[in-house]
N, C-alpha and C positions, 0 to 999 in steps of 0.2 A: 517242296524243296527243303532239304535238311540243311540247317546252318549250325555249325559247330562253334559256339561262343564260349569263351572262358568267363562265365558269369561271376565266378568267385574272385576274379581279379579286378572287378569293377569297383571303383571307390563308392562310398555312400553318396557323395554329391552327384557323380555320374549316373549312379543307379536311379536316383530320384529324377534326373533329367530324362533318362531312358524310359522310365515308367510313365512320366508325363507325356512323352512323345508317343508312346504306344496308345495311351488313352485318347490323345488328339487324333491319331490315325484311325482308331475305331470309330470315333464320332464322325470323322470325315467320310468314311466308308458307309456308315449308316445313313448319313445325309444324302449321299449320292444314290444309295439304293432306294430311298423313299421319296426323292425329290419329284419325280414325275407324278407319282400318285398324289402328293401334297399339292402340286400345281393344278392337277385335274380337279381335286376336291375344292380348292380355293376358287377356281374358275366357275365351277358349278354353283358355289355359294354366291359368288358375285352376280352371276346371271339371274339367279332366283331373286336376289335382293333388288336388282335393277328392274326386273320384270314387273314387280308390284309397285314401283314408284310412279306417281303421276307425272305427266309431262310438265316441264317447267317453261315458263314464259321467257322469251329471249331477253326481255328487259330486266328480268331478275338475275341474269347471269352477268357478273362483272366482265368488263372488256378483257381482263386478263384471265378469266375463268375458262374452264374446259368442260366438255361433256364426254363422259366415259362410254365405252362400247356398250351398246344396247340401251343407253339412256335416250329419253325422248325430250324434244323441245318443241315449243309452239312459236312459229314465225308467221306473222300476218294471218293468223287463224288456221294455219296448216300444221299438223303434227308431223314432225320428222324424227326418225330413229337413226342413231349413229350405228351404221353397219360396217364401219371401217376396221373394227378390231383395235383401234387406237384411241387415245384421248384427243379430241378435236376442239378447237375454239370455234364456236358458232359465229363469232364476229369476224374472224380472219379466214376460216376454212369451212364456212357454212355451205348449205346446199347449192347456193348460187355460184360459189367459187369452186367447191369440191364435190360435184354431184355424185361421184363414185362412192363417197363416204356416207351418203344419207339415203334414206328411203322414206317416201311419203307414205305414212301408215294407212291412209285412206285408200290408196291405190293397191294395197296388199289385201284388201278385203274381198271376199267372194263377190263376184259379179262386177267388180270395178273394170275388168277388161272389156266388158260389153259396151262401155261408153267411149272407147277410143278406136280409131281406124286400125285395121290390120296392117302389119308391116308388109311392104310390097317391093319387089325388085324394080329398079329403074326410077325410083322416086328420089328427088333432091330433098333431103331432110335437113332442116335447120336445127341448130343447137336449142335444146329445150323441148323439141317436139315429142309428144307422147304417142306411142303406138302399142298394139298388142301383138304378141307372137306366142303361139301355143299356150294361150290362156294367161300370160303374164304381161303386165304393163311395163314397158321400157321407156327410158328418156334418152334422147339423142344427146351425146356429150360433145361431139365434134360434127360440124356440118359436113355432109357428104352425099353422094348419089349412091343408093344401095345397089349391091351386086348380089347375085345368087348365093355366093359363098360367104357373104358378109351378114349373115343373120345375127340378130341381137345377141344370142348367147355365144355365138362363135367369135365375136369381135368386141370384147369388153372395152377396148380403147375407143370405140364409137358409141356404145350403148351401155347403160346401167339400168338395173332394175329400179323402177320408179317408186 
């Protein structure tokens, strides 16, 4: 788009303001063009940093503290990983209160599914029950009687990966 401006008629003060506005707009456009890549890079760096951190004891986390995505905590000898994608307080939104946000790391190990019963249609499951379905361990989030179309991966409101 061609713009016909009378640049010769612009005062020195207005010229300086115009030039500063052009520079700001260039920076804004550059930021927008690179923001997605920068966010992706930072997310990968964060994930790599968190992955190498040892699990922290619940007692070492202040009651006002939070655990970031991918971080691990130990509660009563069980290591839990925050899989929510958000920062969670293990004191107010821990695995017992917000089971969808946490994964028991021991249950994610190969062979763990062999120790729990298979999910079955027509069973009255209670909250906290562990079952296996297609090689994955799931934890019941809401008590219910299973139905053929309510498989654990199909109904995340009822089941979470343990």
